[in-house]
C-alpha positions as CSV (number, residue, x, y, z in Angstrom):
1,M,22.8,110.0,151.1
2,R,21.9,111.9,154.3
3,M,19.3,114.7,154.3
4,I,20.0,117.8,156.5
5,E,17.0,120.0,157.1
6,N,17.2,123.6,156.2
7,E,15.9,124.8,159.6
8,A,18.6,122.8,161.4
9,V,21.2,124.9,159.6
10,V,19.3,128.1,160.5
11,A,19.1,127.2,164.2
12,A,22.7,126.1,164.3
13,V,24.1,129.3,162.8
14,R,21.8,131.4,165.0
15,E,23.3,129.8,168.1
16,L,26.9,130.0,166.7
17,A,26.4,133.8,166.2
18,M,25.3,134.4,169.7
19,R,27.8,132.1,171.4
20,A,30.7,133.5,169.4
21,A,29.9,137.1,170.5
22,R,29.9,136.3,174.2
23,D,31.8,133.0,174.9
24,L,35.5,132.6,174.3
25,E,36.6,129.0,173.6
26,P,39.0,127.2,175.9
27,D,41.9,127.4,173.4
28,I,42.0,131.3,173.5
29,L,41.3,131.5,177.3
30,D,44.2,129.1,178.0
31,A,46.4,131.1,175.7
32,L,45.5,134.3,177.5
33,V,46.1,132.8,180.9
34,A,49.5,131.5,179.8
35,A,50.4,134.9,178.4
36,R,49.5,136.5,181.7
37,D,51.6,134.0,183.6
38,R,54.7,134.6,181.5
39,E,54.2,138.4,181.0
40,T,57.3,140.5,182.0
41,S,55.6,143.9,182.0
42,P,53.5,144.7,185.1
43,L,51.2,147.0,183.1
44,A,50.7,144.4,180.3
45,K,50.0,141.7,183.0
46,N,47.3,143.9,184.5
47,V,45.7,144.4,181.1
48,L,45.7,140.7,180.5
49,E,43.9,140.2,183.9
50,L,41.3,142.8,182.8
51,L,40.8,141.0,179.5
52,L,40.2,137.7,181.3
53,L,37.8,139.4,183.7
54,N,35.9,141.0,180.7
55,S,35.5,137.6,179.0
56,D,34.2,136.1,182.3
57,I,31.6,138.8,182.7
58,A,30.5,138.6,179.1
59,S,30.0,134.8,179.3
60,R,28.1,135.0,182.7
61,E,25.9,137.9,181.8
62,K,25.4,136.8,178.1
63,L,26.8,140.1,176.8
64,P,29.1,140.7,173.8
65,I,32.8,140.6,174.7
66,C,33.3,143.6,172.4
67,Q,30.9,146.2,171.0
68,D,32.2,145.4,167.5
69,T,30.4,142.1,166.9
70,G,31.9,142.0,163.4
71,V,31.2,140.7,160.0
72,A,30.1,137.0,160.2
73,V,32.6,134.8,158.3
74,V,31.3,131.3,157.9
75,F,33.4,128.3,156.7
76,A,31.1,125.5,155.7
77,E,32.3,122.0,154.9
78,L,29.6,119.9,153.3
79,G,30.1,116.2,153.0
80,R,29.6,114.7,149.6
81,E,27.2,112.2,151.0
82,A,24.9,114.9,152.5
83,V,22.3,117.1,151.0
84,V,20.8,120.2,152.6
85,R,17.1,120.5,151.9
86,G,16.6,123.9,150.3
87,D,19.2,126.7,149.9
88,L,22.3,126.2,152.1
89,E,23.5,129.8,151.6
90,A,20.1,131.2,152.4
91,A,19.9,129.1,155.6
92,I,23.3,130.4,156.8
93,Q,22.3,134.0,156.1
94,E,19.0,133.6,157.9
95,G,20.8,132.0,160.9
96,V,23.2,135.0,161.0
97,R,20.2,137.4,160.8
98,R,18.4,135.7,163.7
99,G,21.5,135.4,165.8
100,Y,22.4,139.0,165.6
101,R,18.7,140.0,166.3
102,D,18.1,137.6,169.1
103,G,21.5,138.2,170.7
104,Y,21.1,142.0,170.6
105,L,24.4,142.2,168.7
106,R,25.5,145.4,166.8
107,N,24.7,145.4,163.1
108,S,27.9,146.6,161.4
109,V,27.4,145.6,157.7
110,C,26.7,148.3,155.2
111,D,26.8,149.0,151.5
112,P,30.4,149.9,150.5
113,L,29.3,152.9,148.4
114,T,26.2,154.4,150.1
115,R,27.3,153.3,153.6
116,I,23.7,152.4,154.3
117,N,23.4,149.7,157.0
118,T,21.7,146.5,156.0
119,N,20.2,146.5,159.6
120,D,20.6,142.7,160.2
121,N,24.4,142.1,159.8
122,T,23.9,140.2,156.6
123,P,25.2,139.2,154.2
124,A,27.7,137.0,155.9
125,V,30.8,136.0,154.0
126,I,30.6,132.3,153.3
127,H,33.3,129.9,152.2
128,L,31.9,126.5,151.0
129,E,34.0,123.4,150.6
130,L,33.0,119.9,149.6
131,V,34.6,117.2,151.7
132,A,34.2,113.5,152.3
133,G,31.5,112.2,154.6
134,E,27.8,112.8,155.3
135,Q,27.9,115.8,157.7
136,L,27.9,119.5,157.6
137,T,30.6,121.4,159.6
138,L,30.0,125.1,160.2
139,R,32.7,127.4,161.7
140,L,31.7,131.0,162.4
141,L,34.3,133.6,162.9
142,P,33.1,137.2,163.6
143,K,35.7,139.7,162.3
144,G,35.8,143.1,163.8
145,C,37.4,145.9,161.8
146,G,40.0,146.9,164.3
147,S,41.9,143.7,163.4
148,E,40.5,143.2,159.9
149,N,41.8,146.6,158.8
150,M,45.3,145.6,159.7
151,S,45.4,142.7,157.3
152,G,47.6,142.7,154.2
153,L,48.6,141.0,151.0
154,A,51.8,140.9,149.0
155,M,52.7,139.3,145.7
156,L,56.3,138.7,146.5
157,P,58.8,137.5,143.9
158,P,60.2,134.0,144.5
159,S,63.6,135.6,145.1
160,A,62.2,137.1,148.3
161,G,62.3,133.6,149.8
162,K,61.4,132.5,153.3
163,A,63.3,135.5,154.8
164,G,61.4,138.0,152.7
165,M,58.1,136.4,153.6
166,V,58.9,136.4,157.3
167,R,60.0,140.0,157.1
168,Y,56.7,141.0,155.4
169,V,54.6,139.3,158.1
170,V,56.6,140.7,161.0
171,D,56.7,144.2,159.6
172,L,53.0,144.2,159.0
173,V,52.2,143.1,162.6
174,L,54.5,145.7,164.0
175,R,53.0,148.5,161.8
176,A,49.6,147.5,163.1
177,A,50.8,148.4,166.6
178,S,47.9,148.5,169.1
179,N,45.1,148.9,166.5
180,P,44.1,145.2,166.4
181,C,44.0,145.0,170.2
182,P,46.9,142.7,170.9
183,P,47.9,140.1,171.9
184,V,46.9,138.9,168.5
185,I,46.6,135.7,166.6
186,V,48.3,136.0,163.2
187,G,46.9,134.0,160.3
188,V,49.2,133.6,157.3
189,G,48.3,132.3,153.9
190,L,51.3,131.3,151.7
191,G,51.0,130.3,148.1
192,G,48.2,129.8,145.7
193,T,47.0,133.0,144.0
194,M,46.0,136.4,145.3
195,E,42.5,135.4,146.5
196,K,43.6,131.9,147.6
197,A,46.3,133.3,149.9
198,A,43.8,135.8,151.4
199,M,41.3,133.0,152.1
200,L,43.9,130.8,153.6
201,S,45.1,133.5,156.0
202,K,41.6,133.7,157.4
203,K,41.0,130.0,157.5
204,A,44.2,129.6,159.5
205,L,42.5,131.4,162.3
206,C,40.0,128.5,162.6
207,R,42.7,126.3,163.9
208,P,42.9,125.9,167.8
209,V,45.2,128.6,169.1
210,G,48.8,127.4,169.2
211,E,48.1,124.1,167.4
212,P,51.1,123.7,165.1
213,H,50.9,123.0,161.4
214,P,51.0,119.2,160.6
215,R,54.1,119.8,158.4
216,A,57.2,120.0,160.4
217,D,58.8,122.7,158.3
218,A,55.7,124.9,158.4
219,A,55.3,124.4,162.1
220,Q,59.0,125.5,162.6
221,L,58.3,128.6,160.5
222,E,55.3,129.5,162.6
223,G,57.5,129.4,165.7
224,E,60.1,131.6,164.0
225,I,57.6,134.2,163.0
226,L,56.0,134.2,166.4
227,A,59.4,134.7,168.2
228,A,60.4,137.5,165.8
229,I,57.1,139.3,166.4
230,N,57.4,139.0,170.2
231,Q,61.0,140.0,170.3
232,Q,60.1,143.5,169.1
233,G,58.4,144.3,172.5
234,G,55.2,146.0,171.2
235,G,53.2,143.9,173.7
236,V,49.7,143.9,175.1
237,H,47.7,146.8,173.7
238,G,51.1,148.5,172.9
239,F,52.1,148.6,176.6
240,G,55.3,146.5,176.0
241,G,56.2,143.1,177.3
242,C,56.6,139.7,175.6
243,N,53.1,139.0,174.3
244,T,52.4,141.0,171.1
245,A,51.1,137.7,169.5
246,L,49.8,134.6,171.1
247,A,50.2,132.4,168.0
248,V,51.0,132.3,164.3
249,H,49.1,129.9,162.1
250,L,50.3,129.2,158.6
251,E,48.4,127.6,155.8
252,L,50.1,126.6,152.5
253,F,49.0,126.0,148.9
254,P,51.1,125.3,145.8
255,C,51.8,128.4,143.7
256,H,53.1,129.4,140.3
257,I,56.9,129.1,139.8
258,A,57.1,132.9,139.2
259,G,55.2,134.0,142.4
260,L,55.1,133.9,146.2
261,P,51.8,135.3,147.4
262,V,51.6,135.9,151.1
263,A,48.5,137.2,153.0
264,V,48.2,138.1,156.6
265,N,44.9,138.2,158.6
266,I,45.1,139.4,162.2
267,Q,42.7,138.5,164.9
268,C,42.4,140.4,168.2
269,H,42.8,139.0,171.7
270,A,39.0,138.3,171.7
271,H,39.5,135.5,169.3
272,R,35.8,134.7,168.7
273,H,35.1,131.5,166.9
274,Q,32.6,128.7,167.3
275,E,32.0,125.4,165.5
276,V,29.2,122.9,165.1
277,V,28.8,119.6,163.3
278,I,25.4,118.7,161.9
């Protein structure tokens, strides 16, 4: 049994919060460069150049890529052979608190009724999963509301089939238009129950951009949805072209014979995500 110190978790999450706000990972940078190179609209191509310039300035100057530094969503995978000394959830929350304070990041979390700000961007949303091994993996995904507000959930009947599911996802992305700051990454959760589908749609965004689902039929479906979205021509920030979405990531879970839950979580072009293994 391996012991993980509480303060190691706090320090790791603090660093993740600051890095996520200012440093785009290679997967999204590569996807943006590829989108720029294949873009057919001169205006959209120019916008993509500006987005890449913005990300470079943010990283070099240690400034947030976007003023909306989001709600911190943390996916924690704890090995069954590992123990965190103290309270794991409290350590993650303290790490978020310090990261947003020390990184001078905007505090955007408030009470849903009074709208009073918590002033430290906590509480973060935490998803904990027990896995094999003796390590702790932490993935931090800040979610701004320009993209989060464009998310959706449908409890489709099984008769809707694959075609109905694809139509729901494509229509939702098209209705979102320029609000989520495209080009977007589209996370889709298919199956399970209402809350499971929603969680899967967000977890799908943790996968490296463009990495296909390991199941061949799911990977093929990802490609079909991506092509259908980009054929509509909404484009970068609504300026047209062929890059409304950079990728579609699908996650699956078995569901009831009488249901077909489908959830969609959209991520903006500044696909902020960081990961660490302790």
